[in-house]
PyMOL CGO cylinders between C-alpha atoms (Angstrom):
from pymol import cmd
from pymol.cgo import CYLINDER

trace = [
    CYLINDER, 47.10, 48.57, 36.32, 47.48, 44.88, 37.16, 0.3, 1, 1, 1, 1, 1, 1,
    CYLINDER, 47.48, 44.88, 37.16, 44.71, 42.91, 38.82, 0.3, 1, 1, 1, 1, 1, 1,
    CYLINDER, 44.71, 42.91, 38.82, 44.41, 39.35, 40.00, 0.3, 1, 1, 1, 1, 1, 1,
    CYLINDER, 44.41, 39.35, 40.00, 41.80, 37.06, 41.48, 0.3, 1, 1, 1, 1, 1, 1,
    CYLINDER, 41.80, 37.06, 41.48, 42.72, 34.56, 44.17, 0.3, 1, 1, 1, 1, 1, 1,
    CYLINDER, 42.72, 34.56, 44.17, 40.75, 31.74, 45.72, 0.3, 1, 1, 1, 1, 1, 1,
    CYLINDER, 40.75, 31.74, 45.72, 41.53, 31.05, 49.35, 0.3, 1, 1, 1, 1, 1, 1,
    CYLINDER, 41.53, 31.05, 49.35, 39.46, 28.67, 51.41, 0.3, 1, 1, 1, 1, 1, 1,
    CYLINDER, 39.46, 28.67, 51.41, 36.65, 28.82, 48.87, 0.3, 1, 1, 1, 1, 1, 1,
    CYLINDER, 36.65, 28.82, 48.87, 36.38, 32.62, 49.02, 0.3, 1, 1, 1, 1, 1, 1,
    CYLINDER, 36.38, 32.62, 49.02, 37.20, 34.66, 45.96, 0.3, 1, 1, 1, 1, 1, 1,
    CYLINDER, 37.20, 34.66, 45.96, 39.20, 37.81, 46.60, 0.3, 1, 1, 1, 1, 1, 1,
    CYLINDER, 39.20, 37.81, 46.60, 40.04, 40.55, 44.12, 0.3, 1, 1, 1, 1, 1, 1,
    CYLINDER, 40.04, 40.55, 44.12, 43.03, 42.82, 44.49, 0.3, 1, 1, 1, 1, 1, 1,
    CYLINDER, 43.03, 42.82, 44.49, 44.05, 45.59, 42.18, 0.3, 1, 1, 1, 1, 1, 1,
    CYLINDER, 44.05, 45.59, 42.18, 47.77, 46.22, 42.14, 0.3, 1, 1, 1, 1, 1, 1,
    CYLINDER, 47.77, 46.22, 42.14, 48.83, 49.72, 41.32, 0.3, 1, 1, 1, 1, 1, 1,
    CYLINDER, 48.83, 49.72, 41.32, 52.09, 51.51, 41.88, 0.3, 1, 1, 1, 1, 1, 1,
    CYLINDER, 52.09, 51.51, 41.88, 50.37, 53.81, 44.38, 0.3, 1, 1, 1, 1, 1, 1,
    CYLINDER, 50.37, 53.81, 44.38, 51.99, 56.74, 46.13, 0.3, 1, 1, 1, 1, 1, 1,
    CYLINDER, 51.99, 56.74, 46.13, 55.69, 57.35, 45.48, 0.3, 1, 1, 1, 1, 1, 1,
    CYLINDER, 55.69, 57.35, 45.48, 56.83, 58.27, 48.99, 0.3, 1, 1, 1, 1, 1, 1,
    CYLINDER, 56.83, 58.27, 48.99, 56.00, 57.15, 52.53, 0.3, 1, 1, 1, 1, 1, 1,
    CYLINDER, 56.00, 57.15, 52.53, 54.61, 60.62, 53.26, 0.3, 1, 1, 1, 1, 1, 1,
    CYLINDER, 54.61, 60.62, 53.26, 52.30, 60.53, 50.22, 0.3, 1, 1, 1, 1, 1, 1,
    CYLINDER, 52.30, 60.53, 50.22, 51.13, 57.04, 51.19, 0.3, 1, 1, 1, 1, 1, 1,
    CYLINDER, 51.13, 57.04, 51.19, 50.26, 58.02, 54.75, 0.3, 1, 1, 1, 1, 1, 1,
    CYLINDER, 50.26, 58.02, 54.75, 48.49, 61.19, 53.58, 0.3, 1, 1, 1, 1, 1, 1,
    CYLINDER, 48.49, 61.19, 53.58, 46.44, 59.17, 51.08, 0.3, 1, 1, 1, 1, 1, 1,
    CYLINDER, 46.44, 59.17, 51.08, 45.68, 56.46, 53.65, 0.3, 1, 1, 1, 1, 1, 1,
    CYLINDER, 45.68, 56.46, 53.65, 44.57, 58.90, 56.34, 0.3, 1, 1, 1, 1, 1, 1,
    CYLINDER, 44.57, 58.90, 56.34, 42.53, 60.94, 53.86, 0.3, 1, 1, 1, 1, 1, 1,
    CYLINDER, 42.53, 60.94, 53.86, 40.73, 57.76, 52.78, 0.3, 1, 1, 1, 1, 1, 1,
    CYLINDER, 40.73, 57.76, 52.78, 39.98, 56.90, 56.39, 0.3, 1, 1, 1, 1, 1, 1,
    CYLINDER, 39.98, 56.90, 56.39, 38.83, 60.41, 57.16, 0.3, 1, 1, 1, 1, 1, 1,
    CYLINDER, 38.83, 60.41, 57.16, 36.40, 60.27, 54.22, 0.3, 1, 1, 1, 1, 1, 1,
    CYLINDER, 36.40, 60.27, 54.22, 35.21, 56.77, 55.27, 0.3, 1, 1, 1, 1, 1, 1,
    CYLINDER, 35.21, 56.77, 55.27, 36.55, 55.23, 52.07, 0.3, 1, 1, 1, 1, 1, 1,
    CYLINDER, 36.55, 55.23, 52.07, 37.30, 51.88, 53.67, 0.3, 1, 1, 1, 1, 1, 1,
    CYLINDER, 37.30, 51.88, 53.67, 38.01, 50.15, 50.34, 0.3, 1, 1, 1, 1, 1, 1,
    CYLINDER, 38.01, 50.15, 50.34, 40.72, 52.70, 49.48, 0.3, 1, 1, 1, 1, 1, 1,
    CYLINDER, 40.72, 52.70, 49.48, 42.24, 52.44, 52.96, 0.3, 1, 1, 1, 1, 1, 1,
    CYLINDER, 42.24, 52.44, 52.96, 42.17, 48.62, 52.71, 0.3, 1, 1, 1, 1, 1, 1,
    CYLINDER, 42.17, 48.62, 52.71, 44.11, 48.76, 49.45, 0.3, 1, 1, 1, 1, 1, 1,
    CYLINDER, 44.11, 48.76, 49.45, 46.82, 50.85, 51.13, 0.3, 1, 1, 1, 1, 1, 1,
    CYLINDER, 46.82, 50.85, 51.13, 47.55, 48.46, 54.01, 0.3, 1, 1, 1, 1, 1, 1,
    CYLINDER, 47.55, 48.46, 54.01, 50.02, 45.59, 53.84, 0.3, 1, 1, 1, 1, 1, 1,
    CYLINDER, 50.02, 45.59, 53.84, 49.01, 41.97, 53.32, 0.3, 1, 1, 1, 1, 1, 1,
    CYLINDER, 49.01, 41.97, 53.32, 49.68, 40.98, 56.95, 0.3, 1, 1, 1, 1, 1, 1,
    CYLINDER, 49.68, 40.98, 56.95, 47.37, 43.75, 58.20, 0.3, 1, 1, 1, 1, 1, 1,
    CYLINDER, 47.37, 43.75, 58.20, 44.73, 42.67, 55.69, 0.3, 1, 1, 1, 1, 1, 1,
    CYLINDER, 44.73, 42.67, 55.69, 45.05, 39.06, 56.87, 0.3, 1, 1, 1, 1, 1, 1,
    CYLINDER, 45.05, 39.06, 56.87, 44.80, 40.14, 60.52, 0.3, 1, 1, 1, 1, 1, 1,
    CYLINDER, 44.80, 40.14, 60.52, 41.58, 42.05, 59.75, 0.3, 1, 1, 1, 1, 1, 1,
    CYLINDER, 41.58, 42.05, 59.75, 40.02, 39.22, 57.78, 0.3, 1, 1, 1, 1, 1, 1,
    CYLINDER, 40.02, 39.22, 57.78, 38.14, 39.72, 54.50, 0.3, 1, 1, 1, 1, 1, 1,
    CYLINDER, 38.14, 39.72, 54.50, 37.42, 43.24, 53.30, 0.3, 1, 1, 1, 1, 1, 1,
    CYLINDER, 37.42, 43.24, 53.30, 33.75, 43.07, 54.30, 0.3, 1, 1, 1, 1, 1, 1,
    CYLINDER, 33.75, 43.07, 54.30, 34.81, 42.31, 57.89, 0.3, 1, 1, 1, 1, 1, 1,
    CYLINDER, 34.81, 42.31, 57.89, 37.33, 45.18, 57.76, 0.3, 1, 1, 1, 1, 1, 1,
    CYLINDER, 37.33, 45.18, 57.76, 34.56, 47.55, 56.65, 0.3, 1, 1, 1, 1, 1, 1,
    CYLINDER, 34.56, 47.55, 56.65, 32.28, 46.40, 59.49, 0.3, 1, 1, 1, 1, 1, 1,
    CYLINDER, 32.28, 46.40, 59.49, 35.12, 46.88, 62.02, 0.3, 1, 1, 1, 1, 1, 1,
    CYLINDER, 35.12, 46.88, 62.02, 35.85, 50.40, 60.74, 0.3, 1, 1, 1, 1, 1, 1,
    CYLINDER, 35.85, 50.40, 60.74, 32.17, 51.36, 60.83, 0.3, 1, 1, 1, 1, 1, 1,
    CYLINDER, 32.17, 51.36, 60.83, 31.89, 50.00, 64.39, 0.3, 1, 1, 1, 1, 1, 1,
    CYLINDER, 31.89, 50.00, 64.39, 34.99, 51.92, 65.48, 0.3, 1, 1, 1, 1, 1, 1,
    CYLINDER, 34.99, 51.92, 65.48, 33.57, 55.17, 64.11, 0.3, 1, 1, 1, 1, 1, 1,
    CYLINDER, 33.57, 55.17, 64.11, 30.27, 54.49, 65.88, 0.3, 1, 1, 1, 1, 1, 1,
    CYLINDER, 30.27, 54.49, 65.88, 32.23, 54.19, 69.14, 0.3, 1, 1, 1, 1, 1, 1,
    CYLINDER, 32.23, 54.19, 69.14, 34.74, 57.03, 68.76, 0.3, 1, 1, 1, 1, 1, 1,
    CYLINDER, 34.74, 57.03, 68.76, 32.67, 59.52, 66.76, 0.3, 1, 1, 1, 1, 1, 1,
    CYLINDER, 32.67, 59.52, 66.76, 33.22, 61.18, 63.39, 0.3, 1, 1, 1, 1, 1, 1,
    CYLINDER, 33.22, 61.18, 63.39, 36.70, 61.21, 61.89, 0.3, 1, 1, 1, 1, 1, 1,
    CYLINDER, 36.70, 61.21, 61.89, 36.08, 64.40, 59.95, 0.3, 1, 1, 1, 1, 1, 1,
    CYLINDER, 36.08, 64.40, 59.95, 34.58, 66.60, 62.67, 0.3, 1, 1, 1, 1, 1, 1,
    CYLINDER, 34.58, 66.60, 62.67, 37.37, 69.17, 62.97, 0.3, 1, 1, 1, 1, 1, 1,
    CYLINDER, 37.37, 69.17, 62.97, 40.10, 66.54, 63.02, 0.3, 1, 1, 1, 1, 1, 1,
    CYLINDER, 40.10, 66.54, 63.02, 43.17, 67.46, 61.01, 0.3, 1, 1, 1, 1, 1, 1,
    CYLINDER, 43.17, 67.46, 61.01, 46.43, 65.62, 60.52, 0.3, 1, 1, 1, 1, 1, 1,
    CYLINDER, 46.43, 65.62, 60.52, 49.88, 66.38, 59.25, 0.3, 1, 1, 1, 1, 1, 1,
    CYLINDER, 49.88, 66.38, 59.25, 52.96, 64.29, 58.63, 0.3, 1, 1, 1, 1, 1, 1,
    CYLINDER, 52.96, 64.29, 58.63, 55.52, 65.51, 61.13, 0.3, 1, 1, 1, 1, 1, 1,
    CYLINDER, 55.52, 65.51, 61.13, 58.44, 63.43, 59.88, 0.3, 1, 1, 1, 1, 1, 1,
    CYLINDER, 58.44, 63.43, 59.88, 59.64, 60.38, 57.99, 0.3, 1, 1, 1, 1, 1, 1,
    CYLINDER, 59.64, 60.38, 57.99, 62.62, 58.27, 58.98, 0.3, 1, 1, 1, 1, 1, 1,
    CYLINDER, 62.62, 58.27, 58.98, 64.18, 55.01, 57.88, 0.3, 1, 1, 1, 1, 1, 1,
    CYLINDER, 64.18, 55.01, 57.88, 63.32, 52.06, 60.09, 0.3, 1, 1, 1, 1, 1, 1,
    CYLINDER, 63.32, 52.06, 60.09, 66.77, 50.59, 60.59, 0.3, 1, 1, 1, 1, 1, 1,
    CYLINDER, 66.77, 50.59, 60.59, 68.48, 48.62, 57.88, 0.3, 1, 1, 1, 1, 1, 1,
    CYLINDER, 68.48, 48.62, 57.88, 65.74, 46.14, 57.07, 0.3, 1, 1, 1, 1, 1, 1,
    CYLINDER, 65.74, 46.14, 57.07, 65.37, 44.69, 53.60, 0.3, 1, 1, 1, 1, 1, 1,
    CYLINDER, 65.37, 44.69, 53.60, 63.19, 45.67, 51.95, 0.3, 1, 1, 1, 1, 1, 1,
    CYLINDER, 63.19, 45.67, 51.95, 63.48, 49.15, 53.41, 0.3, 1, 1, 1, 1, 1, 1,
    CYLINDER, 63.48, 49.15, 53.41, 60.74, 50.31, 55.72, 0.3, 1, 1, 1, 1, 1, 1,
    CYLINDER, 60.74, 50.31, 55.72, 59.98, 53.73, 57.15, 0.3, 1, 1, 1, 1, 1, 1,
    CYLINDER, 59.98, 53.73, 57.15, 58.38, 55.19, 60.24, 0.3, 1, 1, 1, 1, 1, 1,
    CYLINDER, 58.38, 55.19, 60.24, 56.06, 58.10, 59.50, 0.3, 1, 1, 1, 1, 1, 1,
    CYLINDER, 56.06, 58.10, 59.50, 55.24, 60.38, 62.42, 0.3, 1, 1, 1, 1, 1, 1,
    CYLINDER, 55.24, 60.38, 62.42, 51.78, 61.93, 62.27, 0.3, 1, 1, 1, 1, 1, 1,
    CYLINDER, 51.78, 61.93, 62.27, 50.14, 64.62, 64.39, 0.3, 1, 1, 1, 1, 1, 1,
    CYLINDER, 50.14, 64.62, 64.39, 46.36, 64.67, 64.74, 0.3, 1, 1, 1, 1, 1, 1,
    CYLINDER, 46.36, 64.67, 64.74, 44.65, 67.82, 66.00, 0.3, 1, 1, 1, 1, 1, 1,
    CYLINDER, 44.65, 67.82, 66.00, 41.14, 68.61, 67.09, 0.3, 1, 1, 1, 1, 1, 1,
    CYLINDER, 41.14, 68.61, 67.09, 40.43, 71.84, 68.92, 0.3, 1, 1, 1, 1, 1, 1,
    CYLINDER, 40.43, 71.84, 68.92, 43.27, 72.23, 71.46, 0.3, 1, 1, 1, 1, 1, 1,
    CYLINDER, 43.27, 72.23, 71.46, 44.16, 68.55, 71.62, 0.3, 1, 1, 1, 1, 1, 1,
    CYLINDER, 44.16, 68.55, 71.62, 47.09, 66.95, 69.80, 0.3, 1, 1, 1, 1, 1, 1,
    CYLINDER, 47.09, 66.95, 69.80, 47.70, 63.22, 69.45, 0.3, 1, 1, 1, 1, 1, 1,
    CYLINDER, 47.70, 63.22, 69.45, 50.82, 61.70, 67.89, 0.3, 1, 1, 1, 1, 1, 1,
    CYLINDER, 50.82, 61.70, 67.89, 51.14, 58.37, 66.14, 0.3, 1, 1, 1, 1, 1, 1,
    CYLINDER, 51.14, 58.37, 66.14, 53.88, 56.62, 64.21, 0.3, 1, 1, 1, 1, 1, 1,
    CYLINDER, 53.88, 56.62, 64.21, 52.86, 54.48, 61.23, 0.3, 1, 1, 1, 1, 1, 1,
    CYLINDER, 52.86, 54.48, 61.23, 55.11, 51.83, 59.72, 0.3, 1, 1, 1, 1, 1, 1,
    CYLINDER, 55.11, 51.83, 59.72, 55.40, 51.91, 55.92, 0.3, 1, 1, 1, 1, 1, 1,
    CYLINDER, 55.40, 51.91, 55.92, 56.82, 48.92, 54.06, 0.3, 1, 1, 1, 1, 1, 1,
    CYLINDER, 56.82, 48.92, 54.06, 57.64, 48.14, 50.45, 0.3, 1, 1, 1, 1, 1, 1,
    CYLINDER, 57.64, 48.14, 50.45, 55.39, 45.33, 49.27, 0.3, 1, 1, 1, 1, 1, 1,
    CYLINDER, 55.39, 45.33, 49.27, 54.18, 44.08, 45.92, 0.3, 1, 1, 1, 1, 1, 1,
    CYLINDER, 54.18, 44.08, 45.92, 55.97, 46.80, 44.00, 0.3, 1, 1, 1, 1, 1, 1,
    CYLINDER, 55.97, 46.80, 44.00, 54.54, 49.64, 46.08, 0.3, 1, 1, 1, 1, 1, 1,
    CYLINDER, 54.54, 49.64, 46.08, 54.39, 51.13, 49.54, 0.3, 1, 1, 1, 1, 1, 1,
    CYLINDER, 54.39, 51.13, 49.54, 51.85, 49.99, 52.14, 0.3, 1, 1, 1, 1, 1, 1,
    CYLINDER, 51.85, 49.99, 52.14, 50.93, 51.06, 55.67, 0.3, 1, 1, 1, 1, 1, 1,
    CYLINDER, 50.93, 51.06, 55.67, 51.71, 48.17, 57.99, 0.3, 1, 1, 1, 1, 1, 1,
    CYLINDER, 51.71, 48.17, 57.99, 50.63, 49.00, 61.51, 0.3, 1, 1, 1, 1, 1, 1,
    CYLINDER, 50.63, 49.00, 61.51, 51.49, 51.65, 64.04, 0.3, 1, 1, 1, 1, 1, 1,
    CYLINDER, 51.49, 51.65, 64.04, 54.11, 52.02, 66.71, 0.3, 1, 1, 1, 1, 1, 1,
]
cmd.load_cgo(trace, "trace")
């Protein structure tokens, strides 16, 4: 495991770099499982740097996730998900993938596509489509 400390604008940030999941499907499953168990730190570590920057510092990200759950309701109340497919996202370099996910609760199904990119020696979730 490799870790580093960075100082940006007077704030100290800590990021642990690990190889992480080996495939886009494993990454998305780990990311969604972390979110479903309210492990915001683990989900933060699985998103790309541009998503982290857009969300602000990790403490702000945690507050935003808690607020979203307060609005939408529990993420683990009968909600299940499955990866429905993985496909290459064109011929970009480094390679990226689109991971199709199905969410189910009761008789309702919702579909989402998550973008997975190679970054920092590992795979990261980088937004949805």
